[in-house]
C-alpha positions as CSV (number, residue, x, y, z in Angstrom):
1,M,136.3,107.6,86.7
2,N,135.2,103.7,87.2
3,L,133.5,102.6,90.4
4,P,136.0,100.2,92.6
5,P,136.1,96.5,91.9
6,G,134.3,94.5,93.7
7,S,132.0,97.4,95.0
8,W,128.9,94.5,95.2
9,S,129.3,91.2,95.2
10,E,125.9,90.8,93.4
11,A,125.5,90.0,89.9
12,A,122.1,90.5,89.5
13,P,122.3,94.4,89.3
14,Q,124.9,94.3,86.7
15,E,123.1,92.0,84.5
16,V,119.2,93.6,85.3
17,L,122.0,96.8,83.3
18,R,122.6,95.0,80.4
19,L,118.7,93.5,80.2
20,L,118.2,97.4,79.4
21,T,120.9,98.4,77.5
22,E,121.1,95.3,75.0
23,A,117.7,96.7,74.5
24,G,119.1,99.9,73.2
25,H,118.0,101.8,76.4
26,D,120.4,104.0,78.4
27,A,120.5,102.5,82.3
28,L,123.0,103.6,84.9
29,F,123.3,103.3,88.9
30,V,122.4,106.2,90.7
31,G,122.5,107.3,93.9
32,G,123.4,105.9,96.9
33,T,124.8,102.5,95.2
34,V,126.8,104.8,93.2
35,R,127.8,106.8,96.5
36,N,129.1,104.3,98.5
37,A,130.3,102.1,96.2
38,L,132.9,105.7,95.3
39,I,133.6,106.2,99.2
40,G,133.5,102.0,100.8
41,A,130.7,102.2,102.0
42,P,128.2,98.8,102.1
43,V,125.8,98.8,99.1
44,T,122.8,97.3,100.0
45,D,120.1,99.3,98.3
46,F,120.5,99.6,93.9
47,D,119.1,102.4,92.2
48,V,118.9,102.6,88.3
49,A,117.9,105.3,85.9
50,T,117.0,104.7,82.3
51,S,115.9,106.2,79.7
52,A,113.2,103.1,79.0
53,L,109.5,104.1,80.0
54,P,108.2,102.4,83.3
55,E,106.2,99.9,80.8
56,T,109.4,98.6,78.7
57,V,110.7,98.3,82.3
58,Q,108.4,96.2,83.1
59,S,107.8,94.0,80.1
60,L,111.2,93.3,79.4
61,A,111.5,92.5,82.7
62,E,108.4,89.8,82.6
63,N,110.2,88.7,79.4
64,A,113.3,87.8,80.7
65,G,111.7,86.0,83.4
66,L,112.0,88.3,86.2
67,K,109.8,89.3,88.6
68,A,108.4,93.3,88.2
69,I,106.2,94.9,90.7
70,P,104.8,98.4,89.5
71,T,105.9,100.2,93.0
72,G,105.0,103.7,91.4
73,L,104.5,103.8,87.8
74,A,102.7,107.3,87.7
75,H,106.1,108.4,88.9
76,G,108.1,106.1,86.6
77,T,109.3,103.2,89.4
78,V,109.2,99.1,88.6
79,T,110.8,97.3,91.2
80,V,112.5,94.0,89.2
81,V,113.5,91.3,91.3
82,A,116.1,89.0,90.6
83,E,117.9,86.4,92.3
84,G,116.1,87.7,95.3
85,Q,117.9,91.3,94.8
86,P,114.9,94.3,94.5
87,I,116.3,97.0,92.4
88,E,114.5,100.1,92.0
89,I,114.5,101.1,88.9
90,T,113.0,104.6,87.5
91,T,112.7,106.1,84.4
92,F,114.7,110.1,83.8
93,R,112.3,112.6,84.8
94,R,112.3,116.4,84.9
95,D,109.9,117.8,87.4
96,V,107.1,120.1,86.3
97,A,105.4,121.1,89.2
98,T,106.2,121.3,92.8
99,D,104.5,122.1,96.0
100,G,107.1,121.0,98.7
101,R,105.7,117.5,99.4
102,H,104.7,115.8,96.0
103,A,106.0,116.4,92.7
104,E,104.3,116.3,89.6
105,V,106.8,114.7,86.7
106,S,107.5,114.1,83.3
107,F,109.7,111.2,81.3
108,S,113.0,112.2,80.0
109,T,115.6,110.6,77.9
110,N,118.1,112.7,79.2
111,V,120.6,112.0,82.5
112,A,121.5,115.3,83.2
113,E,117.7,116.7,83.5
114,D,117.2,113.5,86.1
115,A,120.1,114.3,87.6
116,R,119.1,118.2,88.1
117,R,115.8,116.9,90.1
118,R,117.8,115.2,92.9
119,D,118.6,117.2,96.5
120,F,122.6,117.0,96.8
121,T,125.4,117.1,94.5
122,M,126.9,113.8,95.9
123,N,123.5,112.1,95.0
124,A,123.7,113.0,91.6
125,L,126.4,110.9,90.3
126,Y,125.7,107.8,88.4
127,A,127.5,104.7,86.9
128,R,127.5,102.1,83.7
129,A,127.0,98.4,84.0
130,D,131.2,98.7,83.6
131,G,131.3,100.4,86.3
132,E,132.6,103.6,84.5
133,V,131.0,106.8,86.4
134,V,128.9,109.2,85.3
135,D,128.6,113.0,86.8
136,P,126.6,115.3,85.4
137,L,126.4,118.0,87.8
138,G,130.1,117.8,88.9
139,G,129.3,116.6,92.1
140,L,132.2,114.0,92.5
141,P,134.4,116.6,94.4
142,D,132.5,117.6,96.6
143,L,131.5,113.4,97.2
144,Q,135.4,113.3,97.4
145,A,136.1,116.3,100.0
146,R,132.6,114.9,102.1
147,R,130.8,117.8,102.0
148,V,127.4,117.9,101.6
149,R,126.2,120.9,98.8
150,F,122.6,121.2,97.3
151,I,122.2,121.3,93.5
152,G,121.6,124.7,92.3
153,A,120.1,127.1,94.5
154,P,119.7,125.5,98.2
155,E,116.2,127.8,98.3
156,D,115.5,126.0,94.9
157,R,115.9,122.2,95.8
158,I,114.4,123.3,99.4
159,R,111.1,124.3,98.1
160,E,110.4,121.3,95.8
161,D,110.5,119.1,98.8
162,Y,111.0,120.5,102.7
163,L,112.0,117.2,103.4
164,R,115.1,118.0,102.1
165,I,115.6,120.5,105.3
166,L,116.0,117.3,107.3
167,R,118.2,115.3,104.8
168,F,120.7,118.4,105.1
169,F,121.4,117.6,108.4
170,R,121.2,113.4,108.1
171,F,123.5,113.1,105.0
172,T,125.7,115.7,107.1
173,A,125.8,113.9,109.6
174,W,126.8,110.1,108.0
175,Y,128.5,111.4,105.3
176,G,130.2,115.2,106.4
177,V,133.3,115.6,107.8
178,P,132.9,116.7,111.3
179,D,135.9,119.4,111.2
180,Q,134.9,121.1,108.1
181,G,131.5,122.0,109.8
182,L,128.2,122.8,107.3
183,D,128.1,123.9,103.7
184,A,126.8,127.5,104.9
185,E,124.9,128.4,102.0
186,G,122.5,125.3,102.5
187,L,122.6,126.0,106.3
188,A,121.1,129.1,105.8
189,A,118.7,128.5,103.3
190,C,117.2,125.4,105.6
191,A,116.9,128.0,108.8
192,A,115.3,130.3,106.4
193,L,112.7,128.2,104.8
194,S,112.5,126.1,107.9
195,A,108.7,127.0,108.2
196,G,108.1,124.4,105.3
197,L,108.4,121.4,107.4
198,L,105.1,122.4,109.0
199,K,103.9,121.3,105.5
200,L,105.2,117.5,106.0
201,S,103.2,114.9,107.8
202,A,104.8,114.0,111.4
203,E,105.7,110.3,109.7
204,R,108.3,111.3,107.5
205,I,109.4,114.0,110.5
206,T,110.2,111.2,113.0
207,A,111.5,108.8,109.9
208,E,113.7,111.5,109.2
209,L,114.7,112.4,112.3
210,L,115.6,108.7,113.8
211,K,117.8,108.1,110.7
212,L,119.6,111.2,111.7
213,L,120.2,110.1,115.1
214,A,121.8,106.0,113.8
215,A,124.7,107.9,112.9
216,P,127.6,106.9,114.0
217,D,127.8,111.2,115.2
218,P,125.2,113.6,114.7
219,A,126.4,116.0,117.4
220,L,127.6,118.5,114.9
221,A,124.4,118.2,112.6
222,V,122.2,118.1,115.7
223,A,123.9,121.3,117.2
224,A,123.7,123.6,114.1
225,M,119.6,121.9,113.5
226,A,119.4,123.3,117.4
227,Q,121.2,126.9,116.3
228,S,119.7,127.5,113.5
229,G,115.4,126.7,115.3
230,I,115.3,123.5,113.4
231,L,115.5,121.1,116.3
232,A,112.6,123.7,118.5
233,R,110.3,122.7,115.3
234,C,110.5,118.9,115.6
235,L,111.1,118.8,118.8
236,P,109.5,121.8,121.4
237,G,111.5,122.6,124.2
238,A,114.5,119.7,122.8
239,R,118.2,120.9,123.7
240,H,121.5,119.3,121.9
241,D,123.6,119.8,125.2
242,A,123.2,116.3,126.2
243,L,124.0,114.3,123.0
244,A,127.9,115.1,122.5
245,P,128.3,113.7,126.0
246,L,125.7,110.7,125.4
247,I,128.2,109.8,122.1
248,H,131.3,109.8,124.1
249,F,130.0,107.5,126.3
250,E,128.7,104.9,123.6
251,T,132.1,105.6,122.4
252,E,134.2,104.5,125.4
253,L,131.8,101.2,125.7
254,S,131.5,100.7,122.0
255,L,127.9,100.6,121.6
256,L,126.5,100.6,118.6
257,P,124.2,104.1,117.8
258,E,120.6,103.5,119.7
259,P,118.8,106.5,117.6
260,L,115.8,105.7,120.7
261,R,118.3,106.8,123.6
262,R,119.6,109.8,121.5
263,L,116.2,111.1,121.4
264,A,115.9,111.1,124.5
265,S,119.0,113.1,125.5
266,L,117.5,115.3,123.4
267,G,114.4,116.0,125.9
268,G,111.5,118.3,125.1
269,S,107.8,117.2,123.6
270,T,107.5,114.2,121.3
271,G,103.9,114.4,121.1
272,D,104.1,115.5,117.5
273,L,106.5,112.7,116.1
274,R,104.6,109.0,115.2
275,L,106.5,106.6,117.4
276,S,105.3,103.2,118.1
277,N,103.4,102.7,121.2
278,A,106.5,99.9,122.7
279,Q,109.1,103.4,121.4
280,N,107.0,105.6,123.3
281,R,106.6,103.8,126.4
282,S,111.0,103.0,126.1
283,L,110.7,106.5,126.2
284,A,108.6,107.5,128.8
285,Q,110.4,104.9,130.6
286,M,114.1,106.5,130.5
287,K,112.0,109.9,131.3
288,T,110.8,108.2,134.6
289,H,114.1,106.9,136.0
290,L,115.7,110.0,135.1
291,E,113.7,111.7,137.2
292,E,113.4,109.8,140.0
293,M,117.3,109.4,139.7
294,T,116.9,105.7,140.8
295,A,119.6,103.3,142.1
296,P,121.9,101.5,139.2
297,R,120.5,97.7,141.2
298,A,117.2,98.7,141.7
299,L,116.7,100.4,137.8
300,G,118.1,97.0,136.1
301,Y,115.9,95.1,138.3
302,H,112.8,97.3,137.0
303,I,113.9,97.5,133.8
304,G,116.2,95.2,132.8
305,A,120.4,95.8,132.5
306,E,120.5,97.1,128.9
307,R,117.7,99.9,129.4
308,A,119.2,100.6,132.6
309,R,122.5,101.2,131.0
310,D,120.5,103.4,128.8
311,V,119.0,105.4,131.7
312,L,122.9,105.7,133.1
313,L,124.3,107.2,130.3
314,L,121.6,109.1,129.4
315,R,122.3,110.4,133.9
316,A,125.8,111.3,133.5
317,A,125.5,113.0,130.0
318,L,122.7,115.4,130.9
319,L,124.4,116.3,134.7
320,T,127.7,116.4,132.3
321,T,129.5,114.0,135.3
322,P,131.4,110.5,134.3
323,L,129.9,107.6,134.3
324,E,129.0,106.0,137.5
325,P,132.0,103.7,138.8
326,G,130.7,100.1,139.3
327,A,126.9,101.8,138.2
328,L,126.4,99.6,135.1
329,A,128.0,96.6,136.7
330,A,125.3,96.6,139.8
331,A,122.3,97.4,137.3
332,A,123.5,94.2,135.6
333,D,123.4,92.7,138.7
334,G,120.1,94.5,139.6
335,A,118.6,92.7,136.2
336,Q,119.3,89.2,137.5
337,T,118.2,89.4,140.9
338,V,114.6,88.3,142.3
339,F,112.1,89.8,144.7
340,P,112.3,86.3,147.3
341,I,109.1,86.6,148.4
342,R,105.6,85.5,146.3
343,A,102.6,84.8,147.2
344,K,102.4,81.8,148.6
345,D,104.9,82.9,150.6
346,L,102.3,85.2,153.0
347,P,100.0,84.3,155.6
348,A,97.3,82.1,155.0
349,H,94.7,85.1,156.6
350,L,95.9,87.8,153.8
351,Q,93.0,87.6,151.4
352,G,92.4,89.0,147.7
353,P,93.6,92.9,147.9
354,E,95.5,92.4,151.1
355,I,97.7,90.0,148.9
356,G,98.7,92.4,146.3
357,A,99.3,95.5,149.0
358,A,101.8,93.0,151.2
359,L,103.7,92.6,148.0
360,K,103.5,96.0,147.2
361,T,104.6,97.2,150.7
362,L,107.5,94.8,151.6
363,E,108.7,94.8,147.9
364,A,108.8,98.9,148.6
365,A,111.3,97.8,151.7
366,W,113.3,95.3,149.9
367,L,114.4,97.9,147.9
368,A,114.9,101.0,150.3
369,S,117.5,98.1,151.8
370,G,119.1,98.4,148.8
371,M,117.6,94.9,148.0
372,A,119.5,93.6,151.2
373,L,116.2,92.0,153.2
374,S,116.2,88.5,153.2
375,K,113.0,86.2,153.2
376,A,113.3,85.9,156.6
377,D,113.1,89.4,157.6
378,L,110.9,91.1,155.0
379,L,108.2,87.8,156.7
380,A,109.1,89.2,159.8
381,R,107.7,92.6,159.2
382,L,104.6,90.9,158.3
């Protein structure tokens, strides 16, 4: 079997492969590069596995006038930049020892050994520069069936790296078929070994969770995480019930997936996640206005049209009610509405803190009126 013609437009990756093979080394595209090409998904990252040692890769690249970055020599990885395209090249490896987070590896010249240390069968596919697919472990049928299945015994793969628990759900969300559910053996192993997630850094868990929530429809995968107790380990107190309705509303409005909005729908404690300050502020803002049930127009005024839309979608999803007719338009209108009073409009006798207090009082009255009171109406209240 060969990769479909035109799997990607860049010529540089094939040229880098040829650079290695013409020097007498085995070199193949691997992992997501091959997987995505075979299923017609965009190929944006290029990973290469080779029998050449990393020092050899670096020397060959530099002699060819290419930039070579020793991104992980101890683990056999060199990033070669060709025509502006970074290509990650890693020597065939086999695991010598693992601790659930890191692996001690030795280099190999055997592609099957390299394949056996990977996570899922659909990621253990290789392809030569001419497009010929190499399938050492028989993973092609799983990819064609969109079946996310661990290589060998799931428990062994998970104990090598506990992040594979979350990767199992993420890959199912991105590449699985919702109607066929999750691989039962893999799901059982993830549930049984979920305590291993405690070994992982908050950064790794956060990144994996956000990638999962960025999938077109992760509702089934997240529901399986909840039912197996894994969601609670990542987000104590979280519930998955509102995620499917939220995705339904997103689809109706042709909205792109927004991981943070979806994370907000799960609730629970995000204190153990490593989110940016901006992400934490956005989550707190959504939570505040969900609890206060702020009217749509005032919501738009306070937090802008896009974030108000998110809150309105979350509100409908959490209450399992249809989106209120006209709510989004009212929020957009509120975002464009300006409070009619400025400090310069206030009586001259008001000074210092009195000005701020007066503005706050008048704004509250204006909002309570549905933003209907005019400048004159408000000033008359003073």
